[in-house]
C-alpha positions as CSV (number, residue, x, y, z in Angstrom):
1,M,109.1,80.3,215.0
2,K,106.5,77.6,215.3
3,T,107.4,74.0,215.8
4,D,106.0,71.3,213.6
5,V,103.5,70.3,216.3
6,E,102.4,73.9,216.8
7,L,102.0,74.4,213.0
8,D,100.1,71.1,212.7
9,R,97.7,72.3,215.5
10,A,97.3,75.7,213.9
11,V,96.4,74.1,210.5
12,R,93.9,71.8,212.2
13,E,92.3,74.6,214.1
14,A,92.1,76.7,210.9
15,F,90.2,74.0,209.1
16,D,87.9,73.1,212.0
17,D,85.3,75.6,210.8
18,L,85.6,74.6,207.2
19,N,82.3,73.5,205.7
20,Y,83.4,70.7,203.4
21,D,79.9,70.6,201.8
22,M,80.7,73.9,200.2
23,I,83.8,72.7,198.3
24,P,81.9,71.2,195.3
25,I,79.7,74.4,195.1
26,L,82.7,76.7,195.2
27,A,84.5,74.6,192.6
28,Q,81.6,75.2,190.2
29,L,81.8,79.0,190.4
30,S,83.6,81.0,187.7
31,P,86.8,82.8,188.6
32,E,84.9,86.1,188.1
33,R,82.3,85.1,190.7
34,K,84.9,83.9,193.2
35,F,86.7,87.3,192.7
36,A,83.4,89.1,193.3
37,M,82.8,87.1,196.5
38,I,86.3,88.1,197.7
39,G,85.4,91.7,197.0
40,D,82.1,91.4,199.0
41,L,84.0,89.9,201.9
42,A,86.5,92.7,201.8
43,D,83.7,95.3,201.8
44,F,82.1,93.5,204.8
45,V,85.4,93.5,206.7
46,R,85.9,97.2,206.0
47,D,82.4,98.1,207.1
48,T,82.8,96.0,210.3
49,Y,86.1,97.8,211.1
50,A,84.4,101.2,210.5
51,A,81.5,100.3,212.8
52,Q,83.8,99.0,215.5
53,E,85.9,102.2,215.3
54,Q,82.8,104.4,215.5
55,H,81.5,102.5,218.4
56,V,84.8,102.7,220.4
57,N,85.4,106.4,219.4
58,P,82.0,108.0,218.7
59,G,83.5,111.5,218.4
60,L,85.6,110.7,215.3
61,S,84.8,112.3,212.0
62,P,83.8,110.1,209.1
63,E,87.1,111.0,207.4
64,E,89.2,109.9,210.4
65,I,87.3,106.7,210.6
66,R,87.9,106.1,206.9
67,L,91.7,106.7,207.4
68,R,91.9,104.4,210.5
69,V,90.1,101.6,208.6
70,M,92.4,102.0,205.6
71,E,95.4,102.0,207.9
72,R,94.2,98.9,209.8
73,M,93.5,96.9,206.6
74,L,96.8,97.8,205.1
75,L,98.6,96.8,208.3
76,R,96.8,93.5,208.4
77,G,97.8,93.0,204.7
78,G,101.5,93.3,205.6
79,V,102.2,96.8,204.4
80,K,105.0,98.5,206.3
81,P,103.7,101.1,208.8
82,E,106.0,103.8,207.3
83,I,104.5,103.4,203.9
84,I,101.0,103.5,205.4
85,Q,101.7,106.8,207.1
86,Q,103.0,108.3,203.9
87,V,99.9,107.2,201.9
88,C,97.1,107.6,204.5
89,R,98.3,110.7,206.3
90,R,99.7,112.7,203.4
91,G,99.4,116.4,204.0
92,R,98.6,116.1,207.7
């Protein structure tokens, strides 16, 4: 568990890269546009994971890369590993 000092430091570090000039611009966007931007970001992350997996393991099939990317994103999202195995590796 983090102490208050560690938590304060972590929050400050997280906001170091924040571009405060973007806040008024983002505030003007509709909820639909913000949601679309989140989807675009998720697509970018998924594609980046896939490219990294293919680079590290060039012999993997596209299906195996897709499964590994899905597993990794679900793990990072807090889904329990047992559930991921049931969903991603069904029938294997």
